[in-house]
N, CA, C and O atoms as a GROMACS GRO file, in nm:
protein
  516
    1MET      N    1   0.084  -0.113   0.008
    1MET     CA    2  -0.002  -0.008   0.007
    1MET      C    3   0.088   0.144  -0.001
    1MET      O    4   0.170   0.171   0.088
    2LYS      N    5   0.065   0.223  -0.100
    2LYS     CA    6   0.139   0.333  -0.091
    2LYS      C    7   0.050   0.464  -0.060
    2LYS      O    8  -0.052   0.485  -0.126
    3ILE      N    9   0.090   0.552   0.040
    3ILE     CA   10  -0.010   0.676   0.048
    3ILE      C   11   0.031   0.767  -0.065
    3ILE      O   12   0.150   0.760  -0.096
    4LEU      N   13  -0.035   0.840  -0.125
    4LEU     CA   14  -0.031   0.941  -0.233
    4LEU      C   15  -0.030   1.065  -0.150
    4LEU      O   16  -0.104   1.084  -0.054
    5GLN      N   17   0.042   1.131  -0.188
    5GLN     CA   18   0.055   1.284  -0.153
    5GLN      C   19   0.152   1.346  -0.234
    5GLN      O   20   0.273   1.324  -0.242
    6PRO      N   21   0.057   1.456  -0.312
    6PRO     CA   22   0.162   1.507  -0.404
    6PRO      C   23   0.252   1.619  -0.336
    6PRO      O   24   0.213   1.680  -0.236
    7PRO      N   25   0.368   1.641  -0.394
    7PRO     CA   26   0.486   1.730  -0.353
    7PRO      C   27   0.437   1.873  -0.329
    7PRO      O   28   0.378   1.930  -0.421
    8GLY      N   29   0.454   1.930  -0.224
    8GLY     CA   30   0.421   2.059  -0.172
    8GLY      C   31   0.260   2.095  -0.115
    8GLY      O   32   0.213   2.201  -0.072
    9TRP      N   33   0.200   1.967  -0.134
    9TRP     CA   34   0.071   1.981  -0.061
    9TRP      C   35   0.068   1.977   0.080
    9TRP      O   36   0.142   1.892   0.128
   10PRO      N   37  -0.001   2.052   0.164
   10PRO     CA   38  -0.012   2.014   0.276
   10PRO      C   39  -0.056   1.879   0.339
   10PRO      O   40  -0.146   1.816   0.284
   11GLN      N   41   0.011   1.824   0.468
   11GLN     CA   42  -0.010   1.710   0.505
   11GLN      C   43  -0.164   1.727   0.544
   11GLN      O   44  -0.214   1.824   0.599
   12PRO      N   45  -0.230   1.605   0.502
   12PRO     CA   46  -0.392   1.581   0.549
   12PRO      C   47  -0.378   1.550   0.711
   12PRO      O   48  -0.280   1.491   0.757
   13ARG      N   49  -0.464   1.585   0.773
   13ARG     CA   50  -0.486   1.536   0.898
   13ARG      C   51  -0.587   1.434   0.931
   13ARG      O   52  -0.701   1.479   0.940
   14GLY      N   53  -0.574   1.328   0.948
   14GLY     CA   54  -0.691   1.235   0.941
   14GLY      C   55  -0.747   1.150   0.836
   14GLY      O   56  -0.852   1.086   0.831
   15TYR      N   57  -0.666   1.162   0.766
   15TYR     CA   58  -0.706   1.097   0.612
   15TYR      C   59  -0.593   1.140   0.520
   15TYR      O   60  -0.514   1.230   0.549
   16ALA      N   61  -0.591   1.068   0.404
   16ALA     CA   62  -0.504   1.050   0.306
   16ALA      C   63  -0.552   1.079   0.169
   16ALA      O   64  -0.656   1.025   0.129
   17ASN      N   65  -0.467   1.183   0.073
   17ASN     CA   66  -0.534   1.216  -0.032
   17ASN      C   67  -0.583   1.116  -0.127
   17ASN      O   68  -0.681   1.121  -0.202
   18GLY      N   69  -0.480   1.005  -0.106
   18GLY     CA   70  -0.514   0.867  -0.218
   18GLY      C   71  -0.394   0.790  -0.137
   18GLY      O   72  -0.305   0.828  -0.062
   19ILE      N   73  -0.443   0.651  -0.196
   19ILE     CA   74  -0.376   0.523  -0.157
   19ILE      C   75  -0.369   0.434  -0.292
   19ILE      O   76  -0.463   0.435  -0.372
   20ALA      N   77  -0.270   0.370  -0.310
   20ALA     CA   78  -0.218   0.294  -0.441
   20ALA      C   79  -0.216   0.173  -0.352
   20ALA      O   80  -0.171   0.187  -0.238
   21ALA      N   81  -0.265   0.041  -0.397
   21ALA     CA   82  -0.259  -0.122  -0.354
   21ALA      C   83  -0.289  -0.182  -0.453
   21ALA      O   84  -0.337  -0.130  -0.554
   22ARG      N   85  -0.259  -0.319  -0.435
   22ARG     CA   86  -0.279  -0.419  -0.509
   22ARG      C   87  -0.337  -0.551  -0.429
   22ARG      O   88  -0.282  -0.598  -0.329
   23GLY      N   89  -0.434  -0.592  -0.477
   23GLY     CA   90  -0.454  -0.747  -0.385
   23GLY      C   91  -0.603  -0.760  -0.410
   23GLY      O   92  -0.656  -0.702  -0.504
   24THR      N   93  -0.679  -0.845  -0.317
   24THR     CA   94  -0.834  -0.852  -0.354
   24THR      C   95  -0.916  -0.735  -0.268
   24THR      O   96  -0.893  -0.703  -0.152
   25ILE      N   97  -1.001  -0.688  -0.342
   25ILE     CA   98  -1.079  -0.584  -0.330
   25ILE      C   99  -1.195  -0.660  -0.234
   25ILE      O  100  -1.248  -0.769  -0.254
   26VAL      N  101  -1.214  -0.573  -0.130
   26VAL     CA  102  -1.345  -0.578  -0.054
   26VAL      C  103  -1.414  -0.456  -0.046
   26VAL      O  104  -1.367  -0.345  -0.021
   27ALA      N  105  -1.531  -0.488  -0.069
   27ALA     CA  106  -1.650  -0.353  -0.076
   27ALA      C  107  -1.715  -0.395   0.023
   27ALA      O  108  -1.755  -0.512   0.022
   28VAL      N  109  -1.741  -0.312   0.128
   28VAL     CA  110  -1.812  -0.318   0.262
   28VAL      C  111  -1.958  -0.189   0.226
   28VAL      O  112  -1.942  -0.068   0.208
   29ALA      N  113  -2.101  -0.270   0.226
   29ALA     CA  114  -2.187  -0.166   0.208
   29ALA      C  115  -2.169  -0.065   0.327
   29ALA      O  116  -2.086  -0.078   0.417
   30GLY      N  117  -2.268   0.046   0.311
   30GLY     CA  118  -2.277   0.156   0.416
   30GLY      C  119  -2.304   0.061   0.539
   30GLY      O  120  -2.362  -0.048   0.530
   31GLN      N  121  -2.260   0.109   0.645
   31GLN     CA  122  -2.310   0.056   0.808
   31GLN      C  123  -2.323   0.157   0.860
   31GLN      O  124  -2.247   0.253   0.851
   32VAL      N  125  -2.453   0.147   0.938
   32VAL     CA  126  -2.503   0.235   1.018
   32VAL      C  127  -2.459   0.211   1.173
   32VAL      O  128  -2.381   0.120   1.201
   33GLY      N  129  -2.505   0.285   1.259
   33GLY     CA  130  -2.412   0.248   1.400
   33GLY      C  131  -2.544   0.170   1.485
   33GLY      O  132  -2.581   0.208   1.596
   34TRP      N  133  -2.604   0.061   1.416
   34TRP     CA  134  -2.707  -0.014   1.521
   34TRP      C  135  -2.625  -0.140   1.536
   34TRP      O  136  -2.543  -0.173   1.451
   35ASP      N  137  -2.647  -0.210   1.646
   35ASP     CA  138  -2.626  -0.309   1.726
   35ASP      C  139  -2.676  -0.432   1.658
   35ASP      O  140  -2.747  -0.402   1.562
   36ALA      N  141  -2.662  -0.573   1.678
   36ALA     CA  142  -2.716  -0.684   1.610
   36ALA      C  143  -2.865  -0.693   1.646
   36ALA      O  144  -2.944  -0.766   1.587
   37SER      N  145  -2.889  -0.631   1.723
   37SER     CA  146  -3.076  -0.616   1.757
   37SER      C  147  -3.116  -0.498   1.698
   37SER      O  148  -3.230  -0.464   1.731
   38GLY      N  149  -3.056  -0.419   1.617
   38GLY     CA  150  -3.114  -0.339   1.534
   38GLY      C  151  -3.143  -0.204   1.616
   38GLY      O  152  -3.232  -0.127   1.579
   39ARG      N  153  -3.061  -0.180   1.732
   39ARG     CA  154  -3.097  -0.068   1.824
   39ARG      C  155  -2.965   0.044   1.811
   39ARG      O  156  -2.846   0.015   1.819
   40PHE      N  157  -3.009   0.150   1.794
   40PHE     CA  158  -2.895   0.279   1.784
   40PHE      C  159  -2.867   0.349   1.915
   40PHE      O  160  -2.957   0.396   1.985
   41PRO      N  161  -2.745   0.356   1.946
   41PRO     CA  162  -2.712   0.432   2.020
   41PRO      C  163  -2.773   0.561   2.023
   41PRO      O  164  -2.801   0.580   1.904
   42THR      N  165  -2.817   0.684   2.104
   42THR     CA  166  -2.890   0.796   2.097
   42THR      C  167  -2.762   0.900   2.043
   42THR      O  168  -2.769   0.992   1.962
   43ASP      N  169  -2.682   0.866   2.094
   43ASP     CA  170  -2.541   0.986   2.040
   43ASP      C  171  -2.488   0.969   1.930
   43ASP      O  172  -2.477   0.854   1.888
   44PHE      N  173  -2.445   1.069   1.861
   44PHE     CA  174  -2.336   1.080   1.748
   44PHE      C  175  -2.228   0.982   1.738
   44PHE      O  176  -2.212   0.902   1.646
   45ALA      N  177  -2.155   0.999   1.846
   45ALA     CA  178  -2.019   0.939   1.891
   45ALA      C  179  -2.054   0.787   1.900
   45ALA      O  180  -1.991   0.694   1.848
   46GLY      N  181  -2.167   0.780   1.977
   46GLY     CA  182  -2.189   0.623   2.022
   46GLY      C  183  -2.214   0.538   1.878
   46GLY      O  184  -2.153   0.433   1.855
   47GLN      N  185  -2.311   0.598   1.787
   47GLN     CA  186  -2.357   0.554   1.637
   47GLN      C  187  -2.237   0.516   1.566
   47GLN      O  188  -2.219   0.406   1.514
   48THR      N  189  -2.141   0.634   1.568
   48THR     CA  190  -2.006   0.588   1.464
   48THR      C  191  -1.941   0.484   1.541
   48THR      O  192  -1.923   0.378   1.479
   49ARG      N  193  -1.896   0.490   1.677
   49ARG     CA  194  -1.831   0.372   1.734
   49ARG      C  195  -1.893   0.245   1.678
   49ARG      O  196  -1.825   0.157   1.627
   50GLN      N  197  -2.012   0.240   1.689
   50GLN     CA  198  -2.104   0.094   1.625
   50GLN      C  199  -2.100   0.082   1.497
   50GLN      O  200  -2.103  -0.032   1.451
   51ALA      N  201  -2.092   0.188   1.414
   51ALA     CA  202  -2.079   0.171   1.256
   51ALA      C  203  -1.940   0.123   1.238
   51ALA      O  204  -1.922   0.025   1.166
   52LEU      N  205  -1.841   0.178   1.294
   52LEU     CA  206  -1.680   0.149   1.252
   52LEU      C  207  -1.667  -0.025   1.303
   52LEU      O  208  -1.610  -0.111   1.236
   53ALA      N  209  -1.727  -0.044   1.424
   53ALA     CA  210  -1.720  -0.186   1.477
   53ALA      C  211  -1.783  -0.297   1.361
   53ALA      O  212  -1.732  -0.404   1.330
   54ASN      N  213  -1.901  -0.242   1.313
   54ASN     CA  214  -1.985  -0.311   1.208
   54ASN      C  215  -1.897  -0.335   1.077
   54ASN      O  216  -1.895  -0.437   1.009
   55VAL      N  217  -1.831  -0.227   1.060
   55VAL     CA  218  -1.734  -0.213   0.941
   55VAL      C  219  -1.649  -0.322   0.952
   55VAL      O  220  -1.645  -0.409   0.865
   56VAL      N  221  -1.567  -0.324   1.072
   56VAL     CA  222  -1.472  -0.421   1.105
   56VAL      C  223  -1.499  -0.557   1.096
   56VAL      O  224  -1.432  -0.649   1.050
   57ALA      N  225  -1.622  -0.553   1.154
   57ALA     CA  226  -1.660  -0.698   1.147
   57ALA      C  227  -1.700  -0.772   1.001
   57ALA      O  228  -1.664  -0.888   0.982
   58VAL      N  229  -1.765  -0.708   0.913
   58VAL     CA  230  -1.775  -0.738   0.776
   58VAL      C  231  -1.655  -0.743   0.712
   58VAL      O  232  -1.652  -0.826   0.622
   59LEU      N  233  -1.531  -0.665   0.734
   59LEU     CA  234  -1.400  -0.707   0.709
   59LEU      C  235  -1.378  -0.803   0.732
   59LEU      O  236  -1.376  -0.888   0.642
   60ALA      N  237  -1.352  -0.836   0.863
   60ALA     CA  238  -1.335  -0.980   0.894
   60ALA      C  239  -1.363  -1.121   0.817
   60ALA      O  240  -1.299  -1.225   0.804
   61GLU      N  241  -1.488  -1.076   0.772
   61GLU     CA  242  -1.549  -1.211   0.697
   61GLU      C  243  -1.450  -1.233   0.570
   61GLU      O  244  -1.441  -1.344   0.520
   62ALA      N  245  -1.386  -1.139   0.529
   62ALA     CA  246  -1.298  -1.148   0.418
   62ALA      C  247  -1.185  -1.167   0.442
   62ALA      O  248  -1.113  -1.166   0.342
   63GLY      N  249  -1.127  -1.188   0.554
   63GLY     CA  250  -1.024  -1.187   0.609
   63GLY      C  251  -0.932  -1.043   0.593
   63GLY      O  252  -0.815  -1.047   0.559
   64ALA      N  253  -0.994  -0.933   0.620
   64ALA     CA  254  -0.927  -0.796   0.572
   64ALA      C  255  -0.948  -0.744   0.740
   64ALA      O  256  -1.041  -0.764   0.818
   65ARG      N  257  -0.836  -0.680   0.754
   65ARG     CA  258  -0.830  -0.577   0.870
   65ARG      C  259  -0.836  -0.439   0.852
   65ARG      O  260  -0.808  -0.387   0.744
   66PRO      N  261  -0.883  -0.353   0.979
   66PRO     CA  262  -0.870  -0.228   0.932
   66PRO      C  263  -0.745  -0.124   0.854
   66PRO      O  264  -0.746  -0.007   0.814
   67GLU      N  265  -0.659  -0.214   0.857
   67GLU     CA  266  -0.513  -0.137   0.794
   67GLU      C  267  -0.539  -0.150   0.637
   67GLU      O  268  -0.485  -0.075   0.555
   68HIS      N  269  -0.645  -0.272   0.598
   68HIS     CA  270  -0.645  -0.289   0.457
   68HIS      C  271  -0.727  -0.182   0.385
   68HIS      O  272  -0.737  -0.180   0.262
   69ILE      N  273  -0.789  -0.089   0.469
   69ILE     CA  274  -0.926   0.016   0.418
   69ILE      C  275  -0.802   0.102   0.336
   69ILE      O  276  -0.694   0.132   0.386
   70VAL      N  277  -0.845   0.131   0.203
   70VAL     CA  278  -0.825   0.215   0.113
   70VAL      C  279  -0.930   0.333   0.092
   70VAL      O  280  -0.880   0.434   0.043
   71ARG      N  281  -1.032   0.336   0.113
   71ARG     CA  282  -1.131   0.420   0.114
   71ARG      C  283  -1.243   0.416   0.217
   71ARG      O  284  -1.283   0.307   0.258
   72MET      N  285  -1.303   0.545   0.267
   72MET     CA  286  -1.363   0.551   0.341
   72MET      C  287  -1.475   0.648   0.288
   72MET      O  288  -1.426   0.748   0.237
   73THR      N  289  -1.627   0.646   0.286
   73THR     CA  290  -1.695   0.735   0.279
   73THR      C  291  -1.778   0.769   0.395
   73THR      O  292  -1.845   0.670   0.424
   74TRP      N  293  -1.804   0.873   0.479
   74TRP     CA  294  -1.916   0.909   0.597
   74TRP      C  295  -2.022   0.952   0.508
   74TRP      O  296  -2.002   1.000   0.397
   75TYR      N  297  -2.139   0.934   0.563
   75TYR     CA  298  -2.260   1.004   0.515
   75TYR      C  299  -2.324   1.071   0.670
   75TYR      O  300  -2.344   0.992   0.762
   76VAL      N  301  -2.342   1.162   0.681
   76VAL     CA  302  -2.373   1.208   0.852
   76VAL      C  303  -2.510   1.291   0.798
   76VAL      O  304  -2.521   1.351   0.691
   77THR      N  305  -2.600   1.279   0.894
   77THR     CA  306  -2.712   1.369   0.870
   77THR      C  307  -2.694   1.533   0.949
   77THR      O  308  -2.781   1.621   0.954
   78SER      N  309  -2.585   1.537   0.995
   78SER     CA  310  -2.581   1.678   1.072
   78SER      C  311  -2.441   1.716   1.078
   78SER      O  312  -2.372   1.679   1.172
   79LYS      N  313  -2.400   1.778   0.994
   79LYS     CA  314  -2.244   1.850   1.015
   79LYS      C  315  -2.218   1.881   1.152
   79LYS      O  316  -2.122   1.829   1.210
   80ALA      N  317  -2.290   1.955   1.205
   80ALA     CA  318  -2.279   2.026   1.331
   80ALA      C  319  -2.269   1.921   1.424
   80ALA      O  320  -2.168   1.920   1.494
   81GLU      N  321  -2.360   1.826   1.440
   81GLU     CA  322  -2.351   1.734   1.508
   81GLU      C  323  -2.202   1.645   1.496
   81GLU      O  324  -2.132   1.595   1.585
   82TYR      N  325  -2.188   1.649   1.374
   82TYR     CA  326  -2.047   1.559   1.358
   82TYR      C  327  -1.923   1.617   1.406
   82TYR      O  328  -1.823   1.559   1.449
   83LEU      N  329  -1.949   1.764   1.391
   83LEU     CA  330  -1.813   1.856   1.444
   83LEU      C  331  -1.838   1.849   1.603
   83LEU      O  332  -1.741   1.858   1.679
   84ALA      N  333  -1.954   1.834   1.646
   84ALA     CA  334  -1.955   1.873   1.805
   84ALA      C  335  -1.876   1.769   1.880
   84ALA      O  336  -1.796   1.793   1.971
   85ALA      N  337  -1.913   1.634   1.826
   85ALA     CA  338  -1.865   1.508   1.851
   85ALA      C  339  -1.692   1.448   1.819
   85ALA      O  340  -1.629   1.350   1.856
   86ALA      N  341  -1.661   1.568   1.730
   86ALA     CA  342  -1.524   1.519   1.692
   86ALA      C  343  -1.431   1.464   1.744
   86ALA      O  344  -1.356   1.390   1.682
   87LYS      N  345  -1.419   1.494   1.882
   87LYS     CA  346  -1.307   1.435   1.997
   87LYS      C  347  -1.336   1.286   2.011
   87LYS      O  348  -1.257   1.192   2.007
   88ALA      N  349  -1.487   1.289   2.030
   88ALA     CA  350  -1.526   1.110   2.083
   88ALA      C  351  -1.495   1.052   1.964
   88ALA      O  352  -1.420   0.954   1.966
   89VAL      N  353  -1.546   1.102   1.838
   89VAL     CA  354  -1.540   1.010   1.699
   89VAL      C  355  -1.382   0.982   1.693
   89VAL      O  356  -1.346   0.864   1.686
   90GLY      N  357  -1.289   1.083   1.696
   90GLY     CA  358  -1.170   1.055   1.725
   90GLY      C  359  -1.117   0.949   1.804
   90GLY      O  360  -1.053   0.860   1.748
   91VAL      N  361  -1.134   0.947   1.909
   91VAL     CA  362  -1.118   0.838   2.035
   91VAL      C  363  -1.168   0.708   1.957
   91VAL      O  364  -1.101   0.605   1.941
   92ALA      N  365  -1.293   0.731   1.913
   92ALA     CA  366  -1.364   0.567   1.872
   92ALA      C  367  -1.311   0.524   1.775
   92ALA      O  368  -1.296   0.402   1.762
   93TYR      N  369  -1.263   0.630   1.665
   93TYR     CA  370  -1.179   0.584   1.533
   93TYR      C  371  -1.031   0.527   1.582
   93TYR      O  372  -0.986   0.430   1.521
   94ARG      N  373  -0.971   0.572   1.667
   94ARG     CA  374  -0.826   0.518   1.677
   94ARG      C  375  -0.860   0.385   1.740
   94ARG      O  376  -0.791   0.287   1.709
   95GLU      N  377  -0.965   0.370   1.831
   95GLU     CA  378  -0.966   0.245   1.910
   95GLU      C  379  -1.013   0.116   1.820
   95GLU      O  380  -0.983  -0.002   1.842
   96ILE      N  381  -1.081   0.161   1.729
   96ILE     CA  382  -1.150   0.060   1.628
   96ILE      C  383  -1.072   0.023   1.500
   96ILE      O  384  -1.052  -0.092   1.461
   97VAL      N  385  -1.028   0.142   1.439
   97VAL     CA  386  -0.951   0.151   1.309
   97VAL      C  387  -0.824   0.134   1.353
   97VAL      O  388  -0.764   0.034   1.314
   98GLY      N  389  -0.754   0.231   1.446
   98GLY     CA  390  -0.603   0.264   1.478
   98GLY      C  391  -0.572   0.368   1.437
   98GLY      O  392  -0.654   0.460   1.434
   99ARG      N  393  -0.451   0.382   1.396
   99ARG     CA  394  -0.374   0.540   1.333
   99ARG      C  395  -0.367   0.504   1.200
   99ARG      O  396  -0.264   0.549   1.149
  100HIS      N  397  -0.447   0.432   1.111
  100HIS     CA  398  -0.459   0.408   0.972
  100HIS      C  399  -0.548   0.507   0.921
  100HIS      O  400  -0.657   0.511   0.977
  101TYR      N  401  -0.525   0.592   0.822
  101TYR     CA  402  -0.624   0.689   0.774
  101TYR      C  403  -0.606   0.665   0.642
  101TYR      O  404  -0.491   0.664   0.600
  102PRO      N  405  -0.707   0.643   0.558
  102PRO     CA  406  -0.705   0.636   0.437
  102PRO      C  407  -0.777   0.719   0.349
  102PRO      O  408  -0.857   0.787   0.414
  103ALA      N  409  -0.781   0.744   0.212
  103ALA     CA  410  -0.868   0.825   0.176
  103ALA      C  411  -1.005   0.831   0.226
  103ALA      O  412  -1.076   0.732   0.236
  104MET      N  413  -1.041   0.950   0.258
  104MET     CA  414  -1.178   0.946   0.303
  104MET      C  415  -1.254   1.085   0.226
  104MET      O  416  -1.198   1.170   0.158
  105THR      N  417  -1.415   1.074   0.266
  105THR     CA  418  -1.476   1.186   0.196
  105THR      C  419  -1.594   1.167   0.308
  105THR      O  420  -1.629   1.059   0.355
  106ALA      N  421  -1.648   1.295   0.340
  106ALA     CA  422  -1.767   1.289   0.447
  106ALA      C  423  -1.860   1.404   0.369
  106ALA      O  424  -1.831   1.513   0.319
  107VAL      N  425  -1.967   1.341   0.381
  107VAL     CA  426  -2.076   1.420   0.326
  107VAL      C  427  -2.219   1.440   0.428
  107VAL      O  428  -2.264   1.357   0.507
  108GLU      N  429  -2.260   1.550   0.402
  108GLU     CA  430  -2.387   1.578   0.482
  108GLU      C  431  -2.496   1.556   0.360
  108GLU      O  432  -2.501   1.582   0.240
  109VAL      N  433  -2.585   1.488   0.466
  109VAL     CA  434  -2.734   1.433   0.374
  109VAL      C  435  -2.844   1.479   0.460
  109VAL      O  436  -2.836   1.532   0.571
  110SER      N  437  -2.944   1.450   0.393
  110SER     CA  438  -3.057   1.521   0.485
  110SER      C  439  -3.129   1.407   0.564
  110SER      O  440  -3.199   1.426   0.664
  111ALA      N  441  -3.101   1.284   0.505
  111ALA     CA  442  -3.141   1.179   0.580
  111ALA      C  443  -3.075   1.043   0.535
  111ALA      O  444  -3.010   1.028   0.432
  112LEU      N  445  -3.102   0.953   0.623
  112LEU     CA  446  -3.056   0.788   0.578
  112LEU      C  447  -3.165   0.707   0.572
  112LEU      O  448  -3.271   0.736   0.627
  113MET      N  449  -3.144   0.599   0.505
  113MET     CA  450  -3.257   0.519   0.498
  113MET      C  451  -3.307   0.457   0.637
  113MET      O  452  -3.423   0.424   0.660
  114GLU      N  453  -3.221   0.450   0.705
  114GLU     CA  454  -3.266   0.353   0.842
  114GLU      C  455  -3.308   0.484   0.942
  114GLU      O  456  -3.223   0.562   0.984
  115ASP      N  457  -3.455   0.497   0.972
  115ASP     CA  458  -3.490   0.588   1.074
  115ASP      C  459  -3.396   0.588   1.195
  115ASP      O  460  -3.358   0.479   1.238
  116GLY      N  461  -3.359   0.689   1.246
  116GLY     CA  462  -3.287   0.692   1.363
  116GLY      C  463  -3.124   0.695   1.354
  116GLY      O  464  -3.043   0.711   1.445
  117ALA      N  465  -3.106   0.675   1.225
  117ALA     CA  466  -2.959   0.662   1.182
  117ALA      C  467  -2.880   0.792   1.171
  117ALA      O  468  -2.914   0.847   1.066
  118LYS      N  469  -2.813   0.843   1.219
  118LYS     CA  470  -2.719   0.959   1.225
  118LYS      C  471  -2.597   0.978   1.130
  118LYS      O  472  -2.556   1.084   1.084
  119VAL      N  473  -2.538   0.829   1.109
  119VAL     CA  474  -2.414   0.809   1.039
  119VAL      C  475  -2.407   0.680   0.979
  119VAL      O  476  -2.429   0.575   1.038
  120GLU      N  477  -2.361   0.696   0.814
  120GLU     CA  478  -2.364   0.584   0.771
  120GLU      C  479  -2.201   0.582   0.702
  120GLU      O  480  -2.158   0.677   0.637
  121ILE      N  481  -2.138   0.480   0.724
  121ILE     CA  482  -1.976   0.444   0.662
  121ILE      C  483  -1.969   0.333   0.561
  121ILE      O  484  -2.003   0.218   0.591
  122GLU      N  485  -1.935   0.358   0.467
  122GLU     CA  486  -1.882   0.231   0.354
  122GLU      C  487  -1.716   0.255   0.349
  122GLU      O  488  -1.642   0.346   0.386
  123VAL      N  489  -1.696   0.138   0.290
  123VAL     CA  490  -1.522   0.135   0.291
  123VAL      C  491  -1.501   0.047   0.172
  123VAL      O  492  -1.594  -0.028   0.138
  124THR      N  493  -1.383   0.048   0.102
  124THR     CA  494  -1.348  -0.011   0.024
  124THR      C  495  -1.217  -0.058   0.105
  124THR      O  496  -1.150   0.028   0.161
  125ALA      N  497  -1.179  -0.190   0.112
  125ALA     CA  498  -1.033  -0.238   0.131
  125ALA      C  499  -0.950  -0.343   0.033
  125ALA      O  500  -1.009  -0.422  -0.040
  126ILE      N  501  -0.839  -0.335   0.038
  126ILE     CA  502  -0.767  -0.413  -0.032
  126ILE      C  503  -0.674  -0.513   0.032
  126ILE      O  504  -0.572  -0.475   0.090
  127VAL      N  505  -0.708  -0.648   0.021
  127VAL     CA  506  -0.627  -0.704   0.098
  127VAL      C  507  -0.497  -0.740   0.027
  127VAL      O  508  -0.504  -0.794  -0.084
  128PRO      N  509  -0.371  -0.712   0.086
  128PRO     CA  510  -0.260  -0.763  -0.037
  128PRO      C  511  -0.243  -0.916  -0.066
  128PRO      O  512  -0.280  -0.998   0.018
  129ASP      N  513  -0.184  -0.956  -0.184
  129ASP     CA  514  -0.189  -1.065  -0.248
  129ASP      C  515  -0.090  -1.151  -0.148
  129ASP      O  516  -0.065  -1.269  -0.173
   0.00000   0.00000   0.00000
């Protein structure tokens, strides 16, 4: 895996501008922050923690680990709520994903398909050959 950082660009914080990798591609559908019983924590950070745990569980089914993630897209229903929870979200991210920061995009959306969902995270991972 190679981090793509064009010369002269400022170093991004918490994400990479791009990643190049070879291997088996694992596509993980958007994971919301509900548990196995379909229950959501009420807070944004709690939902993020669970969504990330759900992503890691799906990755494990393919023999992939968080460090194999090359792309991550976050859909959030409130930019303000996301920013207010940023510190707790960062703690949850590092506990579940570690200090691996793939190419990321975050988008504010008006709603998610699952009622009660505040965040949905989808990833692409590449397991090296």
